[in-house]
N, CA, C and O atoms as CSV, one atom per row, in Angstrom:
chain,resi,resn,atom,element,x,y,z
A,1,MET,N,N,-67.980,90.915,226.521
A,1,MET,CA,C,-68.874,90.119,225.703
A,1,MET,C,C,-70.028,89.634,226.587
A,1,MET,O,O,-69.809,88.965,227.597
A,2,SER,N,N,-71.239,89.976,226.199
A,2,SER,CA,C,-72.398,89.549,226.982
A,2,SER,C,C,-72.776,88.117,226.599
A,2,SER,O,O,-72.708,87.721,225.436
A,3,LYS,N,N,-73.173,87.365,227.610
A,3,LYS,CA,C,-73.562,85.980,227.367
A,3,LYS,C,C,-75.069,85.898,227.177
A,3,LYS,O,O,-75.832,86.514,227.921
A,4,LYS,N,N,-75.488,85.140,226.183
A,4,LYS,CA,C,-76.908,84.927,225.939
A,4,LYS,C,C,-77.300,83.573,226.511
A,4,LYS,O,O,-76.507,82.631,226.514
A,5,SER,N,N,-78.513,83.493,226.985
A,5,SER,CA,C,-78.980,82.231,227.543
A,5,SER,C,C,-79.195,81.210,226.434
A,5,SER,O,O,-79.361,81.561,225.265
A,6,LEU,N,N,-79.187,79.961,226.820
A,6,LEU,CA,C,-79.430,78.890,225.860
A,6,LEU,C,C,-80.801,79.041,225.217
A,6,LEU,O,O,-80.971,78.762,224.030
A,7,LYS,N,N,-81.771,79.479,225.999
A,7,LYS,CA,C,-83.131,79.647,225.477
A,7,LYS,C,C,-83.174,80.698,224.358
A,7,LYS,O,O,-83.977,80.584,223.431
A,8,LYS,N,N,-82.317,81.712,224.445
A,8,LYS,CA,C,-82.309,82.757,223.420
A,8,LYS,C,C,-81.508,82.367,222.190
A,8,LYS,O,O,-81.737,82.912,221.110
A,9,THR,N,N,-80.571,81.435,222.330
A,9,THR,CA,C,-79.717,81.092,221.196
A,9,THR,C,C,-80.081,79.781,220.523
A,9,THR,O,O,-79.735,79.579,219.358
A,10,ASN,N,N,-80.767,78.885,221.217
A,10,ASN,CA,C,-81.130,77.601,220.649
A,10,ASN,C,C,-82.468,77.716,219.920
A,10,ASN,O,O,-83.476,78.044,220.546
A,11,PRO,N,N,-82.500,77.456,218.613
A,11,PRO,CA,C,-83.738,77.629,217.850
A,11,PRO,C,C,-84.861,76.700,218.307
A,11,PRO,O,O,-86.035,77.006,218.098
A,12,TYR,N,N,-84.519,75.579,218.922
A,12,TYR,CA,C,-85.534,74.628,219.367
A,12,TYR,C,C,-86.215,75.089,220.655
A,12,TYR,O,O,-87.288,74.590,220.995
A,13,LEU,N,N,-85.621,76.014,221.360
A,13,LEU,CA,C,-86.168,76.466,222.637
A,13,LEU,C,C,-86.818,77.841,222.559
A,13,LEU,O,O,-87.362,78.318,223.555
A,14,LYS,N,N,-86.774,78.478,221.418
A,14,LYS,CA,C,-87.327,79.834,221.306
A,14,LYS,C,C,-88.845,79.866,221.415
A,14,LYS,O,O,-89.399,80.827,221.949
A,15,ASP,N,N,-89.520,78.855,220.930
A,15,ASP,CA,C,-90.980,78.777,221.029
A,15,ASP,C,C,-91.322,78.159,222.389
A,15,ASP,O,O,-90.953,77.016,222.660
A,16,ASP,N,N,-92.026,78.908,223.244
A,16,ASP,CA,C,-92.298,78.463,224.607
A,16,ASP,C,C,-93.058,77.142,224.677
A,16,ASP,O,O,-92.688,76.254,225.446
A,17,LYS,N,N,-94.110,77.007,223.884
A,17,LYS,CA,C,-94.918,75.793,223.940
A,17,LYS,C,C,-94.127,74.586,223.435
A,17,LYS,O,O,-94.162,73.516,224.043
A,18,LEU,N,N,-93.421,74.762,222.333
A,18,LEU,CA,C,-92.622,73.669,221.780
A,18,LEU,C,C,-91.513,73.285,222.754
A,18,LEU,O,O,-91.266,72.097,222.960
A,19,SER,N,N,-90.848,74.251,223.350
A,19,SER,CA,C,-89.751,73.940,224.266
A,19,SER,C,C,-90.252,73.177,225.491
A,19,SER,O,O,-89.554,72.299,225.998
A,20,LYS,N,N,-91.446,73.500,225.968
A,20,LYS,CA,C,-92.002,72.788,227.119
A,20,LYS,C,C,-92.269,71.326,226.765
A,20,LYS,O,O,-91.943,70.430,227.543
A,21,GLU,N,N,-92.861,71.083,225.595
A,21,GLU,CA,C,-93.137,69.709,225.187
A,21,GLU,C,C,-91.846,68.942,224.920
A,21,GLU,O,O,-91.752,67.756,225.236
A,22,LEU,N,N,-90.855,69.611,224.341
A,22,LEU,CA,C,-89.572,68.953,224.118
A,22,LEU,C,C,-88.897,68.616,225.440
A,22,LEU,O,O,-88.271,67.564,225.564
A,23,LEU,N,N,-89.018,69.495,226.425
A,23,LEU,CA,C,-88.446,69.237,227.742
A,23,LEU,C,C,-89.024,67.960,228.335
A,23,LEU,O,O,-88.288,67.156,228.906
A,24,TYR,N,N,-90.329,67.765,228.207
A,24,TYR,CA,C,-90.957,66.532,228.674
A,24,TYR,C,C,-90.340,65.320,227.983
A,24,TYR,O,O,-90.075,64.302,228.622
A,25,GLN,N,N,-90.112,65.434,226.675
A,25,GLN,CA,C,-89.516,64.325,225.932
A,25,GLN,C,C,-88.089,64.049,226.403
A,25,GLN,O,O,-87.698,62.893,226.565
A,26,PHE,N,N,-87.317,65.108,226.621
A,26,PHE,CA,C,-85.931,64.949,227.061
A,26,PHE,C,C,-85.863,64.286,228.435
A,26,PHE,O,O,-85.063,63.377,228.657
A,27,VAL,N,N,-86.708,64.749,229.350
A,27,VAL,CA,C,-86.726,64.185,230.702
A,27,VAL,C,C,-87.142,62.726,230.657
A,27,VAL,O,O,-86.538,61.879,231.316
A,28,SER,N,N,-88.162,62.439,229.889
A,28,SER,CA,C,-88.664,61.073,229.783
A,28,SER,C,C,-87.591,60.132,229.246
A,28,SER,O,O,-87.369,59.060,229.809
A,29,SER,N,N,-86.928,60.523,228.166
A,29,SER,CA,C,-85.913,59.644,227.581
A,29,SER,C,C,-84.683,59.545,228.472
A,29,SER,O,O,-84.083,58.474,228.569
A,30,SER,N,N,-84.296,60.628,229.119
A,30,SER,CA,C,-83.125,60.603,229.999
A,30,SER,C,C,-83.354,59.730,231.223
A,30,SER,O,O,-82.470,58.977,231.631
A,31,THR,N,N,-84.543,59.832,231.805
A,31,THR,CA,C,-84.822,59.008,232.977
A,31,THR,C,C,-84.975,57.545,232.584
A,31,THR,O,O,-84.654,56.663,233.381
A,32,ALA,N,N,-85.455,57.267,231.379
A,32,ALA,CA,C,-85.571,55.881,230.915
A,32,ALA,C,C,-84.187,55.243,230.793
A,32,ALA,O,O,-84.018,54.059,231.085
A,33,VAL,N,N,-83.201,56.026,230.362
A,33,VAL,CA,C,-81.833,55.526,230.267
A,33,VAL,C,C,-81.335,55.102,231.651
A,33,VAL,O,O,-80.583,54.136,231.778
A,34,GLU,N,N,-81.756,55.825,232.672
A,34,GLU,CA,C,-81.362,55.511,234.046
A,34,GLU,C,C,-82.213,54.391,234.651
A,34,GLU,O,O,-81.966,53.968,235.781
A,35,GLY,N,N,-83.200,53.916,233.916
A,35,GLY,CA,C,-84.024,52.826,234.397
A,35,GLY,C,C,-85.309,53.253,235.079
A,35,GLY,O,O,-86.008,52.424,235.659
A,36,VAL,N,N,-85.627,54.538,235.016
A,36,VAL,CA,C,-86.860,55.053,235.606
A,36,VAL,C,C,-87.850,55.288,234.480
A,36,VAL,O,O,-87.561,56.029,233.541
A,37,LEU,N,N,-89.001,54.669,234.565
A,37,LEU,CA,C,-90.007,54.840,233.518
A,37,LEU,C,C,-90.971,55.953,233.899
A,37,LEU,O,O,-91.475,55.987,235.021
A,38,THR,N,N,-91.224,56.849,232.977
A,38,THR,CA,C,-92.145,57.965,233.202
A,38,THR,C,C,-93.253,57.901,232.162
A,38,THR,O,O,-93.124,57.212,231.150
A,39,LYS,N,N,-94.314,58.603,232.408
A,39,LYS,CA,C,-95.443,58.615,231.473
A,39,LYS,C,C,-95.705,60.030,230.981
A,39,LYS,O,O,-96.735,60.626,231.294
A,40,TYR,N,N,-94.782,60.551,230.224
A,40,TYR,CA,C,-94.998,61.853,229.600
A,40,TYR,C,C,-95.681,61.627,228.261
A,40,TYR,O,O,-95.401,60.641,227.581
A,41,PRO,N,N,-96.559,62.514,227.883
A,41,PRO,CA,C,-97.231,62.347,226.586
A,41,PRO,C,C,-96.260,62.564,225.428
A,41,PRO,O,O,-95.293,63.319,225.536
A,42,LYS,N,N,-96.540,61.888,224.327
A,42,LYS,CA,C,-95.745,62.117,223.122
A,42,LYS,C,C,-96.087,63.494,222.576
A,42,LYS,O,O,-97.097,64.090,222.949
A,43,LEU,N,N,-95.239,63.987,221.694
A,43,LEU,CA,C,-95.513,65.274,221.064
A,43,LEU,C,C,-96.818,65.192,220.280
A,43,LEU,O,O,-97.085,64.205,219.595
A,44,SER,N,N,-97.609,66.226,220.388
A,44,SER,CA,C,-98.840,66.291,219.602
A,44,SER,C,C,-98.470,66.457,218.125
A,44,SER,O,O,-97.345,66.835,217.796
A,45,LYS,N,N,-99.406,66.177,217.262
A,45,LYS,CA,C,-99.155,66.304,215.820
A,45,LYS,C,C,-98.759,67.732,215.451
A,45,LYS,O,O,-97.875,67.943,214.621
A,46,SER,N,N,-99.422,68.716,216.077
A,46,SER,CA,C,-99.104,70.115,215.755
A,46,SER,C,C,-97.689,70.476,216.212
A,46,SER,O,O,-96.989,71.229,215.536
A,47,MET,N,N,-97.270,69.934,217.365
A,47,MET,CA,C,-95.913,70.200,217.849
A,47,MET,C,C,-94.877,69.458,217.009
A,47,MET,O,O,-93.770,69.957,216.812
A,48,GLU,N,N,-95.224,68.275,216.515
A,48,GLU,CA,C,-94.320,67.557,215.617
A,48,GLU,C,C,-94.084,68.360,214.342
A,48,GLU,O,O,-92.956,68.463,213.859
A,49,ARG,N,N,-95.176,68.933,213.798
A,49,ARG,CA,C,-95.043,69.763,212.590
A,49,ARG,C,C,-94.194,70.997,212.874
A,49,ARG,O,O,-93.340,71.369,212.069
A,50,LYS,N,N,-94.430,71.625,214.014
A,50,LYS,CA,C,-93.670,72.824,214.370
A,50,LYS,C,C,-92.188,72.490,214.542
A,50,LYS,O,O,-91.326,73.254,214.108
A,51,LEU,N,N,-91.890,71.358,215.169
A,51,LEU,CA,C,-90.505,70.935,215.353
A,51,LEU,C,C,-89.843,70.683,214.000
A,51,LEU,O,O,-88.695,71.074,213.789
A,52,LYS,N,N,-90.561,70.034,213.084
A,52,LYS,CA,C,-90.006,69.782,211.751
A,52,LYS,C,C,-89.716,71.088,211.023
A,52,LYS,O,O,-88.719,71.191,210.307
A,53,GLU,N,N,-90.578,72.086,211.199
A,53,GLU,CA,C,-90.344,73.393,210.577
A,53,GLU,C,C,-89.091,74.045,211.151
A,53,GLU,O,O,-88.280,74.597,210.408
A,54,VAL,N,N,-88.933,73.983,212.457
A,54,VAL,CA,C,-87.752,74.576,213.106
A,54,VAL,C,C,-86.495,73.869,212.636
A,54,VAL,O,O,-85.488,74.511,212.340
A,55,ILE,N,N,-86.554,72.541,212.568
A,55,ILE,CA,C,-85.387,71.769,212.122
A,55,ILE,C,C,-85.033,72.137,210.685
A,55,ILE,O,O,-83.860,72.325,210.363
A,56,ALA,N,N,-86.036,72.240,209.822
A,56,ALA,CA,C,-85.778,72.566,208.414
A,56,ALA,C,C,-85.127,73.933,208.272
A,56,ALA,O,O,-84.190,74.090,207.489
A,57,VAL,N,N,-85.600,74.909,209.003
A,57,VAL,CA,C,-85.033,76.258,208.938
A,57,VAL,C,C,-83.624,76.251,209.492
A,57,VAL,O,O,-82.721,76.863,208.921
A,58,HIS,N,N,-83.433,75.556,210.611
A,58,HIS,CA,C,-82.115,75.509,211.253
A,58,HIS,C,C,-81.104,74.793,210.374
A,58,HIS,O,O,-79.972,75.257,210.234
A,59,GLU,N,N,-81.493,73.664,209.776
A,59,GLU,CA,C,-80.578,72.927,208.908
A,59,GLU,C,C,-80.201,73.746,207.678
A,59,GLU,O,O,-79.057,73.709,207.224
A,60,ALA,N,N,-81.157,74.475,207.151
A,60,ALA,CA,C,-80.859,75.315,205.978
A,60,ALA,C,C,-79.840,76.388,206.320
A,60,ALA,O,O,-78.937,76.654,205.526
A,61,SER,N,N,-79.968,77.004,207.482
A,61,SER,CA,C,-79.021,78.058,207.861
A,61,SER,C,C,-77.662,77.483,208.189
A,61,SER,O,O,-76.652,78.154,207.977
A,62,GLU,N,N,-77.597,76.252,208.704
A,62,GLU,CA,C,-76.333,75.610,209.036
A,62,GLU,C,C,-75.569,75.242,207.776
A,62,GLU,O,O,-74.338,75.232,207.794
A,63,SER,N,N,-76.251,74.943,206.693
A,63,SER,CA,C,-75.568,74.513,205.477
A,63,SER,C,C,-74.762,75.633,204.834
A,63,SER,O,O,-73.895,75.370,204.000
A,64,TYR,N,N,-75.039,76.882,205.212
A,64,TYR,CA,C,-74.314,78.008,204.654
A,64,TYR,C,C,-73.053,78.346,205.437
A,64,TYR,O,O,-72.301,79.231,205.028
A,65,ARG,N,N,-72.805,77.674,206.537
A,65,ARG,CA,C,-71.625,77.984,207.357
A,65,ARG,C,C,-70.406,77.263,206.876
A,65,ARG,O,O,-69.330,77.414,207.456
């Protein structure tokens, strides 16, 4: 059985630009939990829309399982 990378199987990471911006958000929030404050930009409006589209498609496919 061949193993696929997380980037190939996770719908949120398939889009390169969106995954990069999400990574910034993940790092920022994770380091804040540890008490380190960072200044990463928030998601742009276009990336927010793209993320909502990915979530909607992913949630729809999950409901059939």
